[in-house]
C-alpha positions, -999 to +999 in steps of 0.1 A: -212-325-459-232-308-481-217-275-475-183-286-482-193-301-516-210-267-525-183-248-511-158-268-533-180-266-564-182-229-559-142-227-556-140-247-587-163-226-608-143-196-596-118-197-628-146-201-654-166-170-637-134-149-642-129-157-675-166-153-686-166-119-669-134-109-685-146-118-720-176-097-713-159-066-700-126-067-724-133-088-755-105-069-773-081-086-747-087-122-759-084-111-798-046-097-790-024-118-813+006-128-795+010-141-757+036-113-751+012-084-754-012-105-733+010-108-704+024-072-709-009-059-704-016-077-673+016-070-659+007-031-665-031-036-649-010-056-619+015-027-615-009+000-617-032-017-592-001-023-569+012+010-571-022+025-561-027+003-530+009+015-521+002+049-525-031+043-503-010+023-477+015+050-474-005+081-481+014+100-452+046+102-477+026+117-503+000+138-487-007+159-456-035+162-430-043+199-442-048+186-480-077+164-464-091+190-448-089+213-477-107+188-496-133+182-472-127+149-469-121+128-433-086+127-423-071+092-422-055+078-391-019+080-403-021+114-420+011+133-420+009+168-396+029+196-408+026+229-390+006+256-411+028+285-411+018+318-397+017+348-416+048+361-400+067+331-410+052+326-445+065+362-455+101+372-461+111+402-443+119+429-468+147+450-462+134+488-455+143+516-478+146+543-454+173+566-461 
């Protein structure tokens, strides 16, 4: 029973903790004059966060496994394998200039 009470108090104090941390990390946000500016700044932050999450989740649409190898990173499980061109495939044939 005591555990449930302590969990409830912790959950109830979370909004106050979040506001306190936000006031410490970004005091200028709370000095913005209009609610519209505050809402716009929060919307921009959320948009950037969601975009970053989606790019990370669907990285196979943006990067290939070869790019992770070049960077020296571990390949994620869902990276896209693209066959690397052989030297014969990567050069275009040049017409010969024999006469």
